N, C-alpha and C positions, 0 to 999 in steps of 0.2 A: 503494500499500499504506500509506504513512504517513497519508494522508487517511483511509482506512478504519479505521486504529487509533485516530486522533484522534476519529473519530465514536463508536467503541466506548467509549473512555475517558471521554468526556463522559457517556455513558449508563450504563456499568457498568464502573468502573475496575478492579474485581476481575477481571472476565472478561477486560478488555483486557490486563491485566498477565499473566494466566495464559497467553494466546495468545502474547504478545510474548516473555515470559521462559521459558516452559516448553512450551507446546503439549500436544498429545497424544501421549505417549511410547510407543514400542514396548517391550514388556516385554522386560527383560534386555538393553537396548540403549540407546546414547546418542541414537539417532534420535528426532526427534519432528516432528510435522506441525500445520500451523495449520488445515487443512481449510477454507479459503476460496480462491476465486479471482475473476478478472475478466477480461472479454474485451478485445481491442483496442477502441479507439474505432472505432464504426461511423459513418464519414463518408461522407455522399452527394456531397459537391462540396467540392473545395479551391479557394480563391480563386486559387491559381497553383500549377502543378506544382512538385513537389520535385526539386530539381536535385542532381546528385552533389556530395557534400560538404556539403550542408546539415545543420545541426543543429536544425532547427526546421521547422514547417509553418505556412503562413499559411492560415487558415480563412476560409470564407464565413460568412454569417449563418444557414446551414442548421443545423437541430437535429442534435446529436450523440448517439448512443445508446451506452451501455455496460451490458453484463450484469455484475452482481455476484452471485456464488453462494456459499452457505455450506452445509456439511454440518451441520445443527442439528436439534434436536427440533422437531417440528411445532408445539408450544406456543410456540416462541419466534419463529415467523414474523412476528407482527405487530410484535414489538419490533425486528426487523431493519429491517423496511420503515419503521418510524418513525424510525429513525436518520438516514435520508436525506431526510426530508420537508422541504421549505422551507429547504433548505441552499444555500450557496454553496461551490463547489469551487475551490480555488486550486492550481494545478499549477505547479511552478516547478524550475528548477536554479539553478546559480551565474550563468547569463547570461540566462535567459528566465522570465518568469512570465506567466501568463494565468488568469483568473477567469471561472467559469462558473456560471449559476444553474440549479438543478434545477427544471425545469417540470413534469414529470410522473414518477411512480414506478408501474410496472406489476408486479404479482406474477404470475409465470408459473405455469400449472398443473403439478402433479407429473407426472413422466414414468412410464409404465408399463413396467417392465423384466420383466414376467412371462414374456416369451419366451425371455429370457436370452441372445439373439443380437441385438445392437443395432448400428446403423450410426451413426457419429459424425462430424461435420465440424468441424476446427478453427476457433475463433474467436480464439485466441491461440496463439502458438508453444508447442510441447511440448519438454521437455528430459528425455531418457532417457540414462543414462550407465552404463558399467561401471568398476569400480576398476582402475587399472592397478598393476603390482607396487610402484611408488613411492608409492601412495596417492592419486595425482591421478585425476580423472575422465577418461575417454575417452568424448567425446559421440558418440552413434550416430544416423545417419540411420535414418528408418524403412524404408529399403530395405537396411539392414545386417542380414545373416542373424541376429545376436544381438539386434536391437532387440526382437523379440517376447517374448523370455525376460526381458529386464531391465524391460521395460514390465510384465509380469505380475508379477514380483518386487516391483517398487515399489507396485503397486496392492494386492497382498496385505500388505505392510507397513503401508501406509495403513489397510487393513481391521483389521489386528490391533491398531492403536493405539486403536481405538474399541470393539474386541471383544477384551479381554485373554485370554480363554479360546480363541481361535482358535489352531489349530495353527501352529507356526513352521515355515517351509519355506524350502528353498534355492532357488537359481535354476532348477535342472532341474525340480524339483517344481512350481514356480510355472508353468513354461511347459506343464506337462502340465494344470494345473487352470485356467488362463487361457488361452484362444486369441485371439491378435491377428493380424488379416489386413489388410494394406495394401490399400486400393481405389484410388480416383481420386488420381493423383499427377502429372498432367501439368503442374500449377502449382506443385509441391513446391518450397519455397525454404528456404535455410539463412540463419540470422541470428546474428551474433556480438553478444551482449547484455551490457551491463554492469548488474548488478543492485545495485551499491553505488556511489554516486558519490564517496564519500570516497577519495582516492587512497591513503590509508594502508591501507585495507582493501578495495580494489576487487576486485570478483569478476567475471570474464567467463565466460560460458557459451555453448555452441553450441546453438541451438535450431532446430526446424524447423516450418514452417506451410504452410498451403494444400494440405492433403490430407484425405481421408476415410478411414476405416477401420472395420472390424468387429471387435467384441469378443464372444466367447462366454464367459460367466461367470455364477455365481449372482446373482440379482436384487440382493441386499444388498451384494455386492461391486461391482457396476456402479454402484449408487448412491453409494457411497462416493466412487468416481473421478469421477463426473458432477458431483456437487454441490461436491465439495472441490478439484477439478482432478486431471487425469492427469499423471503424471511429476513430476519434481523442481521445486522452487522455485515451487510453484503460487501461494502467498501473493504472489508479485511480479508476479502477473497473467499467469502460464504455465499451459497445460494447460486452459484453458477451451474447452468444445465444445458444439455443439448436436446434438440427435438428428435424424437424417435418417430420415424415414418413407418406406419403399419403396412 
């Protein structure tokens, strides 16, 4: 995420500061969204298996792919592609650092959501939560009966942040307007993620990955979730999915 912000900042400081400091705000709410996401690294082969307790992975020389997705105006697509051309990516924490050269950038074709019933496969974990009485998040598995309703509510809040005239809805209404159905779940996994490394403000979330699902919703609502990421914390590389053609 910090690398994406740095690329945006070099190209358009005002836009980068808008995303980082404010984002797209939900009307009459403190909530805001960045409307971008990215996939897990798509690695074909590791140099050695990851062992329990490892905080790193040792890579082979095979190319690594990553999908970066923005909900942006069509006219800005060339601008976004240009951000990542001829760049070096440095990824690090307090212990490890690795640098990668970007060899190729490919702009994917726009998806057609005209059917309004679309099947997705996770490319990174998805976080969906409901608020508990103490204000803390209760993270939900896709198998939880409440997952569909809170998935729908989050999606419609994201939609309203870019369409201020959209009707504000509650969780029950959202569940009636957006239909979520869990499909393939035999490899479903739970992951506890730390999305801030600073110990003073460390944030841990429970996310779920390796599943497919179907969503029935208006095309422009689907587009917001698909391009900007489904669920919470999308700008941290969560909620990135691909469309599965049946």
